CHARMM internal coordinates of N, CA and C (Angstrom, degrees):
IC EDIT
DIST 1 N 1 CA 1.4570
DIST 1 CA 1 C 1.5367
ANGL 1 N 1 CA 1 C 108.11
DIST 1 C 2 N 1.3169
ANGL 1 CA 1 C 2 N 114.63
DIHE 1 N 1 CA 1 C 2 N 145.77
DIST 2 N 2 CA 1.4622
ANGL 1 C 2 N 2 CA 120.89
DIHE 1 CA 1 C 2 N 2 CA 178.85
DIST 2 CA 2 C 1.5259
ANGL 2 N 2 CA 2 C 108.68
DIHE 1 C 2 N 2 CA 2 C -128.57
DIST 2 C 3 N 1.3219
ANGL 2 CA 2 C 3 N 115.28
DIHE 2 N 2 CA 2 C 3 N 153.86
DIST 3 N 3 CA 1.4572
ANGL 2 C 3 N 3 CA 121.07
DIHE 2 CA 2 C 3 N 3 CA -178.46
DIST 3 CA 3 C 1.5264
ANGL 3 N 3 CA 3 C 111.10
DIHE 2 C 3 N 3 CA 3 C -75.63
DIST 3 C 4 N 1.3105
ANGL 3 CA 3 C 4 N 114.93
DIHE 3 N 3 CA 3 C 4 N 126.64
DIST 4 N 4 CA 1.4527
ANGL 3 C 4 N 4 CA 122.11
DIHE 3 CA 3 C 4 N 4 CA 176.62
DIST 4 CA 4 C 1.5208
ANGL 4 N 4 CA 4 C 111.06
DIHE 3 C 4 N 4 CA 4 C -99.05
DIST 4 C 5 N 1.3219
ANGL 4 CA 4 C 5 N 116.06
DIHE 4 N 4 CA 4 C 5 N -39.26
DIST 5 N 5 CA 1.4637
ANGL 4 C 5 N 5 CA 120.74
DIHE 4 CA 4 C 5 N 5 CA -174.59
DIST 5 CA 5 C 1.5190
ANGL 5 N 5 CA 5 C 109.60
DIHE 4 C 5 N 5 CA 5 C -152.61
DIST 5 C 6 N 1.3334
ANGL 5 CA 5 C 6 N 114.99
DIHE 5 N 5 CA 5 C 6 N 143.38
DIST 6 N 6 CA 1.4739
ANGL 5 C 6 N 6 CA 122.19
DIHE 5 CA 5 C 6 N 6 CA 174.73
DIST 6 CA 6 C 1.5323
ANGL 6 N 6 CA 6 C 105.33
DIHE 5 C 6 N 6 CA 6 C -128.12
DIST 6 C 7 N 1.3245
ANGL 6 CA 6 C 7 N 116.53
DIHE 6 N 6 CA 6 C 7 N 123.54
DIST 7 N 7 CA 1.4549
ANGL 6 C 7 N 7 CA 119.26
DIHE 6 CA 6 C 7 N 7 CA -175.17
DIST 7 CA 7 C 1.5217
ANGL 7 N 7 CA 7 C 111.80
DIHE 6 C 7 N 7 CA 7 C -157.74
DIST 7 C 8 N 1.3364
ANGL 7 CA 7 C 8 N 114.72
DIHE 7 N 7 CA 7 C 8 N 155.64
DIST 8 N 8 CA 1.4597
ANGL 7 C 8 N 8 CA 121.98
DIHE 7 CA 7 C 8 N 8 CA 170.91
DIST 8 CA 8 C 1.5258
ANGL 8 N 8 CA 8 C 111.36
DIHE 7 C 8 N 8 CA 8 C -102.24
DIST 8 C 9 N 1.3161
ANGL 8 CA 8 C 9 N 116.15
DIHE 8 N 8 CA 8 C 9 N -2.42
DIST 9 N 9 CA 1.4618
ANGL 8 C 9 N 9 CA 122.24
DIHE 8 CA 8 C 9 N 9 CA -176.20
DIST 9 CA 9 C 1.5366
ANGL 9 N 9 CA 9 C 109.81
DIHE 8 C 9 N 9 CA 9 C -87.67
DIST 9 C 10 N 1.3287
ANGL 9 CA 9 C 10 N 116.25
DIHE 9 N 9 CA 9 C 10 N 103.32
DIST 10 N 10 CA 1.4624
ANGL 9 C 10 N 10 CA 119.47
DIHE 9 CA 9 C 10 N 10 CA -176.21
DIST 10 CA 10 C 1.5251
ANGL 10 N 10 CA 10 C 113.05
DIHE 9 C 10 N 10 CA 10 C -65.88
DIST 10 C 11 N 1.3244
ANGL 10 CA 10 C 11 N 117.08
DIHE 10 N 10 CA 10 C 11 N -27.88
DIST 11 N 11 CA 1.4643
ANGL 10 C 11 N 11 CA 119.80
DIHE 10 CA 10 C 11 N 11 CA 177.31
DIST 11 CA 11 C 1.5301
ANGL 11 N 11 CA 11 C 110.00
DIHE 10 C 11 N 11 CA 11 C -69.26
DIST 11 C 12 N 1.3154
ANGL 11 CA 11 C 12 N 116.70
DIHE 11 N 11 CA 11 C 12 N -44.21
DIST 12 N 12 CA 1.4659
ANGL 11 C 12 N 12 CA 121.27
DIHE 11 CA 11 C 12 N 12 CA 177.48
DIST 12 CA 12 C 1.5204
ANGL 12 N 12 CA 12 C 110.70
DIHE 11 C 12 N 12 CA 12 C -61.82
DIST 12 C 13 N 1.3158
ANGL 12 CA 12 C 13 N 117.01
DIHE 12 N 12 CA 12 C 13 N -42.08
DIST 13 N 13 CA 1.4664
ANGL 12 C 13 N 13 CA 121.60
DIHE 12 CA 12 C 13 N 13 CA 179.53
DIST 13 CA 13 C 1.5322
ANGL 13 N 13 CA 13 C 109.42
DIHE 12 C 13 N 13 CA 13 C -63.73
DIST 13 C 14 N 1.3055
ANGL 13 CA 13 C 14 N 117.40
DIHE 13 N 13 CA 13 C 14 N -45.04
DIST 14 N 14 CA 1.4641
ANGL 13 C 14 N 14 CA 121.23
DIHE 13 CA 13 C 14 N 14 CA -179.87
DIST 14 CA 14 C 1.5271
ANGL 14 N 14 CA 14 C 111.35
DIHE 13 C 14 N 14 CA 14 C -63.26
DIST 14 C 15 N 1.3235
ANGL 14 CA 14 C 15 N 116.41
DIHE 14 N 14 CA 14 C 15 N -44.50
DIST 15 N 15 CA 1.4675
ANGL 14 C 15 N 15 CA 121.31
DIHE 14 CA 14 C 15 N 15 CA 178.93
DIST 15 CA 15 C 1.5233
ANGL 15 N 15 CA 15 C 110.48
DIHE 14 C 15 N 15 CA 15 C -61.51
DIST 15 C 16 N 1.3268
ANGL 15 CA 15 C 16 N 116.61
DIHE 15 N 15 CA 15 C 16 N -45.29
DIST 16 N 16 CA 1.4585
ANGL 15 C 16 N 16 CA 121.35
DIHE 15 CA 15 C 16 N 16 CA 179.03
DIST 16 CA 16 C 1.5216
ANGL 16 N 16 CA 16 C 111.33
DIHE 15 C 16 N 16 CA 16 C -59.59
DIST 16 C 17 N 1.3122
ANGL 16 CA 16 C 17 N 115.92
DIHE 16 N 16 CA 16 C 17 N -45.89
DIST 17 N 17 CA 1.4707
ANGL 16 C 17 N 17 CA 120.40
DIHE 16 CA 16 C 17 N 17 CA 179.82
DIST 17 CA 17 C 1.5291
ANGL 17 N 17 CA 17 C 109.75
DIHE 16 C 17 N 17 CA 17 C -61.67
DIST 17 C 18 N 1.3227
ANGL 17 CA 17 C 18 N 118.84
DIHE 17 N 17 CA 17 C 18 N -40.99
DIST 18 N 18 CA 1.4594
ANGL 17 C 18 N 18 CA 122.15
DIHE 17 CA 17 C 18 N 18 CA -179.24
DIST 18 CA 18 C 1.5180
ANGL 18 N 18 CA 18 C 111.20
DIHE 17 C 18 N 18 CA 18 C -65.57
DIST 18 C 19 N 1.3198
ANGL 18 CA 18 C 19 N 117.55
DIHE 18 N 18 CA 18 C 19 N -44.24
DIST 19 N 19 CA 1.4721
ANGL 18 C 19 N 19 CA 120.62
DIHE 18 CA 18 C 19 N 19 CA 178.89
DIST 19 CA 19 C 1.5143
ANGL 19 N 19 CA 19 C 111.04
DIHE 18 C 19 N 19 CA 19 C -60.23
DIST 19 C 20 N 1.3239
ANGL 19 CA 19 C 20 N 115.68
DIHE 19 N 19 CA 19 C 20 N -45.40
DIST 20 N 20 CA 1.4639
ANGL 19 C 20 N 20 CA 120.08
DIHE 19 CA 19 C 20 N 20 CA -176.59
DIST 20 CA 20 C 1.5349
ANGL 20 N 20 CA 20 C 111.02
DIHE 19 C 20 N 20 CA 20 C -71.57
DIST 20 C 21 N 1.3347
ANGL 20 CA 20 C 21 N 116.91
DIHE 20 N 20 CA 20 C 21 N -38.50
DIST 21 N 21 CA 1.4681
ANGL 20 C 21 N 21 CA 119.69
DIHE 20 CA 20 C 21 N 21 CA 178.76
DIST 21 CA 21 C 1.5325
ANGL 21 N 21 CA 21 C 110.68
DIHE 20 C 21 N 21 CA 21 C -63.05
DIST 21 C 22 N 1.3201
ANGL 21 CA 21 C 22 N 116.44
DIHE 21 N 21 CA 21 C 22 N -38.71
DIST 22 N 22 CA 1.4592
ANGL 21 C 22 N 22 CA 120.93
DIHE 21 CA 21 C 22 N 22 CA 178.74
DIST 22 CA 22 C 1.5405
ANGL 22 N 22 CA 22 C 110.51
DIHE 21 C 22 N 22 CA 22 C -61.33
DIST 22 C 23 N 1.3317
ANGL 22 CA 22 C 23 N 116.52
DIHE 22 N 22 CA 22 C 23 N -31.20
DIST 23 N 23 CA 1.4674
ANGL 22 C 23 N 23 CA 122.25
DIHE 22 CA 22 C 23 N 23 CA -179.78
DIST 23 CA 23 C 1.5232
ANGL 23 N 23 CA 23 C 112.16
DIHE 22 C 23 N 23 CA 23 C -90.10
DIST 23 C 24 N 1.3341
ANGL 23 CA 23 C 24 N 116.56
DIHE 23 N 23 CA 23 C 24 N 0.15
DIST 24 N 24 CA 1.4614
ANGL 23 C 24 N 24 CA 120.10
DIHE 23 CA 23 C 24 N 24 CA 177.87
DIST 24 CA 24 C 1.5222
ANGL 24 N 24 CA 24 C 113.89
DIHE 23 C 24 N 24 CA 24 C 81.34
DIST 24 C 25 N 1.3176
ANGL 24 CA 24 C 25 N 117.39
DIHE 24 N 24 CA 24 C 25 N 20.26
DIST 25 N 25 CA 1.4574
ANGL 24 C 25 N 25 CA 121.40
DIHE 24 CA 24 C 25 N 25 CA 178.45
DIST 25 CA 25 C 1.5211
ANGL 25 N 25 CA 25 C 108.98
DIHE 24 C 25 N 25 CA 25 C -98.03
DIST 25 C 26 N 1.3141
ANGL 25 CA 25 C 26 N 116.12
DIHE 25 N 25 CA 25 C 26 N 122.70
DIST 26 N 26 CA 1.4534
ANGL 25 C 26 N 26 CA 121.98
DIHE 25 CA 25 C 26 N 26 CA 178.54
DIST 26 CA 26 C 1.5408
ANGL 26 N 26 CA 26 C 110.33
DIHE 25 C 26 N 26 CA 26 C -73.60
DIST 26 C 27 N 1.3331
ANGL 26 CA 26 C 27 N 115.93
DIHE 26 N 26 CA 26 C 27 N 137.10
DIST 27 N 27 CA 1.4557
ANGL 26 C 27 N 27 CA 122.58
DIHE 26 CA 26 C 27 N 27 CA -179.75
DIST 27 CA 27 C 1.5192
ANGL 27 N 27 CA 27 C 108.65
DIHE 26 C 27 N 27 CA 27 C -125.78
DIST 27 C 28 N 1.2972
ANGL 27 CA 27 C 28 N 116.05
DIHE 27 N 27 CA 27 C 28 N 135.79
DIST 28 N 28 CA 1.4572
ANGL 27 C 28 N 28 CA 122.58
DIHE 27 CA 27 C 28 N 28 CA 174.08
DIST 28 CA 28 C 1.5361
ANGL 28 N 28 CA 28 C 106.88
DIHE 27 C 28 N 28 CA 28 C -113.09
DIST 28 C 29 N 1.3328
ANGL 28 CA 28 C 29 N 117.03
DIHE 28 N 28 CA 28 C 29 N 126.57
DIST 29 N 29 CA 1.4608
ANGL 28 C 29 N 29 CA 121.46
DIHE 28 CA 28 C 29 N 29 CA 177.86
DIST 29 CA 29 C 1.5208
ANGL 29 N 29 CA 29 C 108.53
DIHE 28 C 29 N 29 CA 29 C -101.11
DIST 29 C 30 N 1.3173
ANGL 29 CA 29 C 30 N 114.80
DIHE 29 N 29 CA 29 C 30 N 119.97
DIST 30 N 30 CA 1.4740
ANGL 29 C 30 N 30 CA 120.57
DIHE 29 CA 29 C 30 N 30 CA 179.00
DIST 30 CA 30 C 1.5207
ANGL 30 N 30 CA 30 C 110.20
DIHE 29 C 30 N 30 CA 30 C -103.43
DIST 30 C 31 N 1.2976
ANGL 30 CA 30 C 31 N 116.74
DIHE 30 N 30 CA 30 C 31 N 154.25
DIST 31 N 31 CA 1.4655
ANGL 30 C 31 N 31 CA 125.42
DIHE 30 CA 30 C 31 N 31 CA 175.73
DIST 31 CA 31 C 1.5132
ANGL 31 N 31 CA 31 C 114.19
DIHE 30 C 31 N 31 CA 31 C 72.85
DIST 31 C 32 N 1.3194
ANGL 31 CA 31 C 32 N 118.19
DIHE 31 N 31 CA 31 C 32 N 16.99
DIST 32 N 32 CA 1.4619
ANGL 31 C 32 N 32 CA 120.70
DIHE 31 CA 31 C 32 N 32 CA 178.56
DIST 32 CA 32 C 1.5220
ANGL 32 N 32 CA 32 C 110.89
DIHE 31 C 32 N 32 CA 32 C -62.58
DIST 32 C 33 N 1.3090
ANGL 32 CA 32 C 33 N 117.29
DIHE 32 N 32 CA 32 C 33 N -48.37
DIST 33 N 33 CA 1.4615
ANGL 32 C 33 N 33 CA 120.09
DIHE 32 CA 32 C 33 N 33 CA -177.63
DIST 33 CA 33 C 1.5208
ANGL 33 N 33 CA 33 C 112.10
DIHE 32 C 33 N 33 CA 33 C -71.61
DIST 33 C 34 N 1.3126
ANGL 33 CA 33 C 34 N 117.09
DIHE 33 N 33 CA 33 C 34 N -37.04
DIST 34 N 34 CA 1.4543
ANGL 33 C 34 N 34 CA 120.68
DIHE 33 CA 33 C 34 N 34 CA 178.07
DIST 34 CA 34 C 1.5111
ANGL 34 N 34 CA 34 C 109.78
DIHE 33 C 34 N 34 CA 34 C -63.30
DIST 34 C 35 N 1.3272
ANGL 34 CA 34 C 35 N 116.76
DIHE 34 N 34 CA 34 C 35 N -42.40
DIST 35 N 35 CA 1.4535
ANGL 34 C 35 N 35 CA 121.44
DIHE 34 CA 34 C 35 N 35 CA 179.40
DIST 35 CA 35 C 1.5314
ANGL 35 N 35 CA 35 C 110.37
DIHE 34 C 35 N 35 CA 35 C -62.78
DIST 35 C 36 N 1.3329
ANGL 35 CA 35 C 36 N 117.68
DIHE 35 N 35 CA 35 C 36 N -38.72
DIST 36 N 36 CA 1.4671
ANGL 35 C 36 N 36 CA 121.19
DIHE 35 CA 35 C 36 N 36 CA 179.88
DIST 36 CA 36 C 1.5275
ANGL 36 N 36 CA 36 C 112.01
DIHE 35 C 36 N 36 CA 36 C -71.22
DIST 36 C 37 N 1.3360
ANGL 36 CA 36 C 37 N 115.83
DIHE 36 N 36 CA 36 C 37 N -37.44
DIST 37 N 37 CA 1.4762
ANGL 36 C 37 N 37 CA 120.41
DIHE 36 CA 36 C 37 N 37 CA -179.00
DIST 37 CA 37 C 1.5184
ANGL 37 N 37 CA 37 C 111.20
DIHE 36 C 37 N 37 CA 37 C -63.93
DIST 37 C 38 N 1.3408
ANGL 37 CA 37 C 38 N 116.75
DIHE 37 N 37 CA 37 C 38 N -39.18
DIST 38 N 38 CA 1.4620
ANGL 37 C 38 N 38 CA 119.21
DIHE 37 CA 37 C 38 N 38 CA -178.23
DIST 38 CA 38 C 1.5150
ANGL 38 N 38 CA 38 C 111.71
DIHE 37 C 38 N 38 CA 38 C -79.86
DIST 38 C 39 N 1.2993
ANGL 38 CA 38 C 39 N 117.47
DIHE 38 N 38 CA 38 C 39 N 8.03
DIST 39 N 39 CA 1.4646
ANGL 38 C 39 N 39 CA 120.86
DIHE 38 CA 38 C 39 N 39 CA 173.23
DIST 39 CA 39 C 1.5006
ANGL 39 N 39 CA 39 C 114.81
DIHE 38 C 39 N 39 CA 39 C 89.86
DIST 39 C 40 N 1.3243
ANGL 39 CA 39 C 40 N 116.98
DIHE 39 N 39 CA 39 C 40 N 11.56
DIST 40 N 40 CA 1.4581
ANGL 39 C 40 N 40 CA 121.85
DIHE 39 CA 39 C 40 N 40 CA 179.41
DIST 40 CA 40 C 1.5287
ANGL 40 N 40 CA 40 C 112.90
DIHE 39 C 40 N 40 CA 40 C 55.48
DIST 40 C 41 N 1.3334
ANGL 40 CA 40 C 41 N 115.64
DIHE 40 N 40 CA 40 C 41 N 36.99
DIST 41 N 41 CA 1.4539
ANGL 40 C 41 N 41 CA 119.86
DIHE 40 CA 40 C 41 N 41 CA 179.46
DIST 41 CA 41 C 1.5294
ANGL 41 N 41 CA 41 C 111.56
DIHE 40 C 41 N 41 CA 41 C -87.62
DIST 41 C 42 N 1.3122
ANGL 41 CA 41 C 42 N 116.85
DIHE 41 N 41 CA 41 C 42 N -1.11
DIST 42 N 42 CA 1.4516
ANGL 41 C 42 N 42 CA 119.72
DIHE 41 CA 41 C 42 N 42 CA 176.61
DIST 42 CA 42 C 1.4988
ANGL 42 N 42 CA 42 C 115.39
DIHE 41 C 42 N 42 CA 42 C 97.61
DIST 42 C 43 N 1.3220
ANGL 42 CA 42 C 43 N 117.69
DIHE 42 N 42 CA 42 C 43 N 3.94
DIST 43 N 43 CA 1.4559
ANGL 42 C 43 N 43 CA 120.41
DIHE 42 CA 42 C 43 N 43 CA -179.01
DIST 43 CA 43 C 1.5259
ANGL 43 N 43 CA 43 C 111.41
DIHE 42 C 43 N 43 CA 43 C -72.47
DIST 43 C 44 N 1.3211
ANGL 43 CA 43 C 44 N 116.73
DIHE 43 N 43 CA 43 C 44 N -29.26
DIST 44 N 44 CA 1.4782
ANGL 43 C 44 N 44 CA 120.36
DIHE 43 CA 43 C 44 N 44 CA -177.86
DIST 44 CA 44 C 1.5382
ANGL 44 N 44 CA 44 C 107.79
DIHE 43 C 44 N 44 CA 44 C -125.71
DIST 44 C 45 N 1.3133
ANGL 44 CA 44 C 45 N 116.97
DIHE 44 N 44 CA 44 C 45 N 99.04
DIST 45 N 45 CA 1.4888
ANGL 44 C 45 N 45 CA 118.41
DIHE 44 CA 44 C 45 N 45 CA 177.83
DIST 45 CA 45 C 1.5234
ANGL 45 N 45 CA 45 C 112.04
DIHE 44 C 45 N 45 CA 45 C -71.20
DIST 45 C 46 N 1.2843
ANGL 45 CA 45 C 46 N 115.49
DIHE 45 N 45 CA 45 C 46 N 154.30
DIST 46 N 46 CA 1.4585
ANGL 45 C 46 N 46 CA 121.08
DIHE 45 CA 45 C 46 N 46 CA 175.95
DIST 46 CA 46 C 1.5207
ANGL 46 N 46 CA 46 C 108.36
DIHE 45 C 46 N 46 CA 46 C -83.97
DIST 46 C 47 N 1.3349
ANGL 46 CA 46 C 47 N 115.91
DIHE 46 N 46 CA 46 C 47 N 148.76
DIST 47 N 47 CA 1.4681
ANGL 46 C 47 N 47 CA 121.04
DIHE 46 CA 46 C 47 N 47 CA -179.73
DIST 47 CA 47 C 1.5193
ANGL 47 N 47 CA 47 C 109.63
DIHE 46 C 47 N 47 CA 47 C -117.71
DIST 47 C 48 N 1.3051
ANGL 47 CA 47 C 48 N 115.56
DIHE 47 N 47 CA 47 C 48 N 132.49
DIST 48 N 48 CA 1.4622
ANGL 47 C 48 N 48 CA 121.52
DIHE 47 CA 47 C 48 N 48 CA 175.40
DIST 48 CA 48 C 1.5125
ANGL 48 N 48 CA 48 C 108.04
DIHE 47 C 48 N 48 CA 48 C -101.51
DIST 48 C 49 N 1.3218
ANGL 48 CA 48 C 49 N 114.99
DIHE 48 N 48 CA 48 C 49 N 123.59
DIST 49 N 49 CA 1.4533
ANGL 48 C 49 N 49 CA 121.86
DIHE 48 CA 48 C 49 N 49 CA -177.02
DIST 49 CA 49 C 1.5253
ANGL 49 N 49 CA 49 C 109.60
DIHE 48 C 49 N 49 CA 49 C -113.78
DIST 49 C 50 N 1.3415
ANGL 49 CA 49 C 50 N 115.28
DIHE 49 N 49 CA 49 C 50 N 142.12
DIST 50 N 50 CA 1.4632
ANGL 49 C 50 N 50 CA 121.44
DIHE 49 CA 49 C 50 N 50 CA 174.81
DIST 50 CA 50 C 1.5219
ANGL 50 N 50 CA 50 C 107.81
DIHE 49 C 50 N 50 CA 50 C -132.01
DIST 50 C 51 N 1.3109
ANGL 50 CA 50 C 51 N 115.88
DIHE 50 N 50 CA 50 C 51 N 164.03
DIST 51 N 51 CA 1.4614
ANGL 50 C 51 N 51 CA 120.18
DIHE 50 CA 50 C 51 N 51 CA 175.87
DIST 51 CA 51 C 1.5225
ANGL 51 N 51 CA 51 C 108.05
DIHE 50 C 51 N 51 CA 51 C -64.12
DIST 51 C 52 N 1.3197
ANGL 51 CA 51 C 52 N 116.09
DIHE 51 N 51 CA 51 C 52 N 143.65
DIST 52 N 52 CA 1.4612
ANGL 51 C 52 N 52 CA 120.68
DIHE 51 CA 51 C 52 N 52 CA -178.10
DIST 52 CA 52 C 1.5308
ANGL 52 N 52 CA 52 C 111.05
DIHE 51 C 52 N 52 CA 52 C -56.16
DIST 52 C 53 N 1.3207
ANGL 52 CA 52 C 53 N 116.83
DIHE 52 N 52 CA 52 C 53 N -36.66
DIST 53 N 53 CA 1.4589
ANGL 52 C 53 N 53 CA 120.74
DIHE 52 CA 52 C 53 N 53 CA -179.96
DIST 53 CA 53 C 1.5616
ANGL 53 N 53 CA 53 C 112.08
DIHE 52 C 53 N 53 CA 53 C -67.37
DIST 53 C 54 N 1.3089
ANGL 53 CA 53 C 54 N 117.50
DIHE 53 N 53 CA 53 C 54 N -20.85
DIST 54 N 54 CA 1.4746
ANGL 53 C 54 N 54 CA 122.46
DIHE 53 CA 53 C 54 N 54 CA -179.67
DIST 54 CA 54 C 1.5210
ANGL 54 N 54 CA 54 C 113.78
DIHE 53 C 54 N 54 CA 54 C -95.41
DIST 54 C 55 N 1.3261
ANGL 54 CA 54 C 55 N 117.62
DIHE 54 N 54 CA 54 C 55 N -8.18
DIST 55 N 55 CA 1.4640
ANGL 54 C 55 N 55 CA 121.04
DIHE 54 CA 54 C 55 N 55 CA -171.05
DIST 55 CA 55 C 1.5334
ANGL 55 N 55 CA 55 C 112.70
DIHE 54 C 55 N 55 CA 55 C -58.91
DIST 55 C 56 N 1.3076
ANGL 55 CA 55 C 56 N 118.93
DIHE 55 N 55 CA 55 C 56 N -52.28
DIST 56 N 56 CA 1.4742
ANGL 55 C 56 N 56 CA 121.62
DIHE 55 CA 55 C 56 N 56 CA -177.09
DIST 56 CA 56 C 1.5297
ANGL 56 N 56 CA 56 C 110.05
DIHE 55 C 56 N 56 CA 56 C -62.23
DIST 56 C 57 N 1.3149
ANGL 56 CA 56 C 57 N 116.60
DIHE 56 N 56 CA 56 C 57 N -43.43
DIST 57 N 57 CA 1.4814
ANGL 56 C 57 N 57 CA 120.12
DIHE 56 CA 56 C 57 N 57 CA 179.99
DIST 57 CA 57 C 1.5312
ANGL 57 N 57 CA 57 C 110.72
DIHE 56 C 57 N 57 CA 57 C -65.38
DIST 57 C 58 N 1.3371
ANGL 57 CA 57 C 58 N 116.69
DIHE 57 N 57 CA 57 C 58 N -41.15
DIST 58 N 58 CA 1.4665
ANGL 57 C 58 N 58 CA 120.83
DIHE 57 CA 57 C 58 N 58 CA 179.02
DIST 58 CA 58 C 1.5188
ANGL 58 N 58 CA 58 C 111.02
DIHE 57 C 58 N 58 CA 58 C -61.49
DIST 58 C 59 N 1.3184
ANGL 58 CA 58 C 59 N 117.31
DIHE 58 N 58 CA 58 C 59 N -44.20
DIST 59 N 59 CA 1.4737
ANGL 58 C 59 N 59 CA 120.97
DIHE 58 CA 58 C 59 N 59 CA 178.87
DIST 59 CA 59 C 1.5118
ANGL 59 N 59 CA 59 C 110.99
DIHE 58 C 59 N 59 CA 59 C -62.45
DIST 59 C 60 N 1.3340
ANGL 59 CA 59 C 60 N 116.46
DIHE 59 N 59 CA 59 C 60 N -43.24
DIST 60 N 60 CA 1.4587
ANGL 59 C 60 N 60 CA 120.28
DIHE 59 CA 59 C 60 N 60 CA -179.93
DIST 60 CA 60 C 1.5299
ANGL 60 N 60 CA 60 C 110.73
DIHE 59 C 60 N 60 CA 60 C -64.13
DIST 60 C 61 N 1.3320
ANGL 60 CA 60 C 61 N 117.68
DIHE 60 N 60 CA 60 C 61 N -44.37
DIST 61 N 61 CA 1.4470
ANGL 60 C 61 N 61 CA 120.75
DIHE 60 CA 60 C 61 N 61 CA 179.01
DIST 61 CA 61 C 1.5284
ANGL 61 N 61 CA 61 C 112.20
DIHE 60 C 61 N 61 CA 61 C -61.25
DIST 61 C 62 N 1.3160
ANGL 61 CA 61 C 62 N 116.09
DIHE 61 N 61 CA 61 C 62 N -42.37
DIST 62 N 62 CA 1.4735
ANGL 61 C 62 N 62 CA 119.69
DIHE 61 CA 61 C 62 N 62 CA 179.65
DIST 62 CA 62 C 1.5224
ANGL 62 N 62 CA 62 C 111.69
DIHE 61 C 62 N 62 CA 62 C -67.53
DIST 62 C 63 N 1.3237
ANGL 62 CA 62 C 63 N 116.75
DIHE 62 N 62 CA 62 C 63 N -39.52
DIST 63 N 63 CA 1.4644
ANGL 62 C 63 N 63 CA 119.65
DIHE 62 CA 62 C 63 N 63 CA 176.49
DIST 63 CA 63 C 1.5177
ANGL 63 N 63 CA 63 C 111.41
DIHE 62 C 63 N 63 CA 63 C -61.18
DIST 63 C 64 N 1.3347
ANGL 63 CA 63 C 64 N 116.20
DIHE 63 N 63 CA 63 C 64 N -45.27
DIST 64 N 64 CA 1.4573
ANGL 63 C 64 N 64 CA 120.90
DIHE 63 CA 63 C 64 N 64 CA 179.48
DIST 64 CA 64 C 1.5267
ANGL 64 N 64 CA 64 C 111.43
DIHE 63 C 64 N 64 CA 64 C -64.72
DIST 64 C 65 N 1.3113
ANGL 64 CA 64 C 65 N 117.08
DIHE 64 N 64 CA 64 C 65 N -45.64
DIST 65 N 65 CA 1.4710
ANGL 64 C 65 N 65 CA 121.28
DIHE 64 CA 64 C 65 N 65 CA -179.01
DIST 65 CA 65 C 1.5307
ANGL 65 N 65 CA 65 C 110.78
DIHE 64 C 65 N 65 CA 65 C -64.45
DIST 65 C 66 N 1.3240
ANGL 65 CA 65 C 66 N 117.06
DIHE 65 N 65 CA 65 C 66 N -40.38
DIST 66 N 66 CA 1.4715
ANGL 65 C 66 N 66 CA 120.50
DIHE 65 CA 65 C 66 N 66 CA 179.89
DIST 66 CA 66 C 1.5249
ANGL 66 N 66 CA 66 C 110.14
DIHE 65 C 66 N 66 CA 66 C -67.73
DIST 66 C 67 N 1.3011
ANGL 66 CA 66 C 67 N 116.72
DIHE 66 N 66 CA 66 C 67 N -40.97
DIST 67 N 67 CA 1.4643
ANGL 66 C 67 N 67 CA 120.41
DIHE 66 CA 66 C 67 N 67 CA 179.79
DIST 67 CA 67 C 1.5255
ANGL 67 N 67 CA 67 C 110.75
DIHE 66 C 67 N 67 CA 67 C -63.61
DIST 67 C 68 N 1.3346
ANGL 67 CA 67 C 68 N 116.30
DIHE 67 N 67 CA 67 C 68 N -40.94
DIST 68 N 68 CA 1.4684
ANGL 67 C 68 N 68 CA 120.54
DIHE 67 CA 67 C 68 N 68 CA 179.45
DIST 68 CA 68 C 1.5257
ANGL 68 N 68 CA 68 C 111.85
DIHE 67 C 68 N 68 CA 68 C -64.04
DIST 68 C 69 N 1.3207
ANGL 68 CA 68 C 69 N 117.70
DIHE 68 N 68 CA 68 C 69 N -25.49
DIST 69 N 69 CA 1.4761
ANGL 68 C 69 N 69 CA 121.10
DIHE 68 CA 68 C 69 N 69 CA -175.59
DIST 69 CA 69 C 1.5268
ANGL 69 N 69 CA 69 C 112.76
DIHE 68 C 69 N 69 CA 69 C -115.30
DIST 69 C 70 N 1.3197
ANGL 69 CA 69 C 70 N 117.70
DIHE 69 N 69 CA 69 C 70 N 10.96
DIST 70 N 70 CA 1.4762
ANGL 69 C 70 N 70 CA 122.51
DIHE 69 CA 69 C 70 N 70 CA -178.93
DIST 70 CA 70 C 1.5160
ANGL 70 N 70 CA 70 C 112.27
DIHE 69 C 70 N 70 CA 70 C 54.05
DIST 70 C 71 N 1.3336
ANGL 70 CA 70 C 71 N 116.07
DIHE 70 N 70 CA 70 C 71 N 45.93
DIST 71 N 71 CA 1.4538
ANGL 70 C 71 N 71 CA 123.11
DIHE 70 CA 70 C 71 N 71 CA 179.46
DIST 71 CA 71 C 1.5143
ANGL 71 N 71 CA 71 C 109.10
DIHE 70 C 71 N 71 CA 71 C -104.66
DIST 71 C 72 N 1.3121
ANGL 71 CA 71 C 72 N 116.54
DIHE 71 N 71 CA 71 C 72 N 136.24
DIST 72 N 72 CA 1.4620
ANGL 71 C 72 N 72 CA 121.30
DIHE 71 CA 71 C 72 N 72 CA 176.68
DIST 72 CA 72 C 1.5165
ANGL 72 N 72 CA 72 C 108.03
DIHE 71 C 72 N 72 CA 72 C -102.92
DIST 72 C 73 N 1.3401
ANGL 72 CA 72 C 73 N 116.04
DIHE 72 N 72 CA 72 C 73 N 122.16
DIST 73 N 73 CA 1.4629
ANGL 72 C 73 N 73 CA 120.12
DIHE 72 CA 72 C 73 N 73 CA 178.85
DIST 73 CA 73 C 1.5022
ANGL 73 N 73 CA 73 C 109.29
DIHE 72 C 73 N 73 CA 73 C -94.81
END
COOR INIT
IC SEED 1 N 1 CA 1 C
IC BUILD
């Protein structure tokens, strides 16, 4: 697995997961519990991981989806 995104923005993380799930790309979210334990003050961002074989496709899908909705990642 390789890192696709690192963020403290739970909305962005949720949106990213939804876009990738719709395309059939499995996503693993790391540091969710660590982020919650430290009080969600942003000291520990969450990391979204995808299979290395899915990385290029995932980036392309997110770029296209963001462009269609005027979202800045």
